[in-house]
N, C-alpha and C positions, 0 to 999 in steps of 0.2 A: 166413212167412217171414223170417226175420231178418236183420238188416243185412249179415250175414257173405254171405247168400246173392245179395244184389244188388251192385250197382257202387256203390262209394263216390265220393263227391265229389271231383273231381280236376280237376287244371288247364286240362285238354283238354276236359273236358265241358260247359264254358258257354262256348265260344267264340262269336264275332259271329254272330248269325242269318243264314241263307240261305235262298234261297227254298225252302219245301217243308219246313224244318227245324221239329221238332216234339222237345221236351226234356219230360221227367217225372220230377217228384222226390216221393219219399215220406220223410214222417217219421213215425217212430213215438214216441209219449209213452210214457216209462218209468214203472216202477212207482214209487210214491212212496219205497219204500225204497232206489230205484238212484238217484236223483236226487243228482249230486255237485256241484252248483254252483247259483248263482241265475241266473236268465234274463236276459241283457243288454236292459233296456227301454229304452234311450237313444235308438234309432231309431225309436221307435212316435211316432204322434203323439197329441194329446189326446183324440181320439175312440177310437183304439185301446185307449190305456190305461184309459179309462172303460169302454169294451167288457170287457175283461179283467177289469176289478175287478167290474163287474156281475154276472160269471157267478156262480151261486147254488153251485156246487160249486167247491171251489181247483182241481180236476184239469180243469174245464172251462177256468177261467181261465189255466192252464198252457197248454193246448193252444191256444186261442186265440192268446195271448201267441207262443208258439214259432213257429206257423205263419205269422203275420203279420211276425215277425223273418225267418223263412227267405225269405218273398216278398220282403219288402224288398231283404234282401241278394241274392238272385239276381237280381232286377230291376237292381239298382244295378250288377251285375258286368256283365250283358250290355249296360248302358247306358253303363258307366264314368260313372256318375252316382252321387253320396252318397247313400247308402240313406236316411239322415235326411231327405233333401230332397227325396224323390219324393212329389209330390202326386197324390191317386187321384180320380177323376172316374166318373160315369156317362153313358153313351151312353143316349139315346132309347130307350124300350120301344117295340119294332115294334108292340104291341099297343094302345097308350094313347098313346104318344108323351110319357110322363112320364119324368124322369131316373131311372130304376132299371133300366135294361138292362144291357149287358157292362160290367163295369169297364174303365177306360181310364187312362192315365197323362198328366197335364198336362206333358209333356215335349215340347217343341218337335220334329217331324218323326220322332216315333218311330213306327217301323214294328214294335214288339214287341208281341205280343198275350198275354195272360195268364189263367189262372183259377186260382181257389184252392178246394179243399172240405177240412173237418174234420169227424169224427165220431168219438165214442166212441173217443178215443186214438189215433186216426190222421188223418193230412193228408195231401194230393195238390197239387200244384203243376203246371200245365201252362204252358209258355213256349212260343210258336209264331211263325212269320213269317205267320200267317194266323189269323183269328177262331177260338179254341178254347172249348171247355167241358169241366171236368172235375168229376166226383163220386164220392165216396167214402163209404160207408155201412157201417155194423155189419151183417151178416147178420140179417134182420128176424124177429120172432118169428111163431110159425104164424098167430097171431089178427091181426098186422098185414098179412100176407098175403090173409087171409080179406078183411078189410075193404076194404084197397087194391085188390084185384083187381077188383073192381066199376068201376073209374074209368079201366082201361086198353084199348086196343085190342081189339075183340073177338077177333081171331086171337090177342093175345097171351093173351089170357084163356083161351080153348082149349088153347093151348100150355102153360100153366102147370098146367091141370087136369090134363093129360096126363102130368105129372112125377110117378115114383112120390114119394109122400108124405116120404120120408126125404131127398129130395133138391129138396123144393120150396121150402124156405126160400132155400137158396143160389141157384136159379134164378129165384125172383121178385127176389132181390138184385141178381143180376147186371142183369136185365132194367131192374130201376127205376134203376140208376145210367146203363145206356146211355140212359135217356130223360132224366134229368135233364143229364147231361152235353151231350146233344143241345141240351134247352130252355136250358141256359145259355149254349151256343153262339150260339144263337138270339140271345140278351139277351132271352127273353120270360120265362123262369124257369116256374113253375108257372103263371103268368097265361094260359099256352096250354093249352086242355084236352088232358089226357092220352091221351085215346082218339082224338085227331085223328092221330099219328104212329105209325106201326109201327116197332118196335125189336125185334122178337123172333128166333126162331131163323133165319129165312130172311134173310140180309145182303143178299140181292141186291134185296128189297122195302125197305130201307132209304130213308130220304128223300134224293133224288139231289143232287149237290154236296157231298154231306159224308162224310167216312170216321169210321167209329166202331169204337173197339177197346176190348176188355175189358183191365183191368190186374190183373195177381195181385199182391196184396197182402195174403196171408196167410188163414189158414182162418176168423178170425173178421169179415172185412169182405169186400166187393167193391168194385171201382172201375171206372172207364171215362173215356175221352176222345173226342170229337168234335171234329173240325177240318174246317173249310170247304176241303176239297180232294176231288178225286177219284182223286188220287193214293195207292195202296194204303201204308199207313204199317206200317213195321216198327220199334216204340217198345220200348225197356228201361229200365223205371224205374230210377233210382239213388236211394240212400238218403242223407240228410242225417243226419250223426251228430248226435245232440242235443247233445253237449259242444261242438259248434262255434257255440252260441248262447248260451252261459254267459258271463259276465262273467269278463273276461281270458283266453277262449279261445285257444288256440294254432293252432286250424284256423280260417281266416278265409276266409270265403265271399267278401269283395269282391276275391280275387286269382284268383277262377276264370277269369275273362276275358282273364287274361293269355296 
C-alpha cells in the first residue's frame, strides 16, 4: 500500500481523544535515493539520539529517529504539549514488577495511551484512550517460521501447519504481530510465554477484555493492534508523510489537534 492508498495526516485526525478512540499511524521509510531532506532531530532527547546513532546501519538509524520524531509530534498534538518537552517512562512489568512494562508519559493527568513499533522500513504508532500495543514486522523467512512455530500456542501451531506453503510466511507473520501487540498491550512483552495466549484464526477464542485487529500495511509487512476494550474496533491507519519530519518542513504535525 502506498501513502496515496491511505489517509494522509490532516487537522481533524488528531482531535482530543474520547472514550473508546483508537488512532493508528503508519510511516514508511523512503529509499535512500528518495530522501529529499534531513530529519529534524531537535525534539529528540539524548537517549533517543544515542540510540539512533548506535544503529549499525544508517537506514536503521533513520527509521528509529523518524519513528520517534513522529511519536513525539503526534503525542504533542494530542496533549497540546511541546514535543521536545515530553518525558517517557515505563510502567512496572506485570511479570516481574520491574520498570520495563508499557511506555507511559510523565505528563500530569494524561489519559493518553500509546505504543510504537518499527521494523525493516516501516513504523506503526498507536494512540488510544485505553492501554494499547501495536506491532509491525517484515514478513518472516520460511526458516524463521519453522523455528518460531515451536514456541507458540499448540492450536496456533496446528493452524499454521495447515496453511498452504506459499501463504504460510504471511499467515505466521500476521499471527506473530497479533501476539506481540497483545503482549505489548499487557506490558509484559516477550517476558510472557508465547504459548500461553491464543491469537490464531478463531477470534472468539482470543484473550477476553481485549480487542485485536490486523493492520494492512503493504505486501512486505504485517501489523496488528491490541486495545484493552471489548468494544469492536473499526480502525483505518493513516500515513504520515516523511517530508513532515524534515528540517524546515511545511507540514507541521504539531497543528493536528487544532
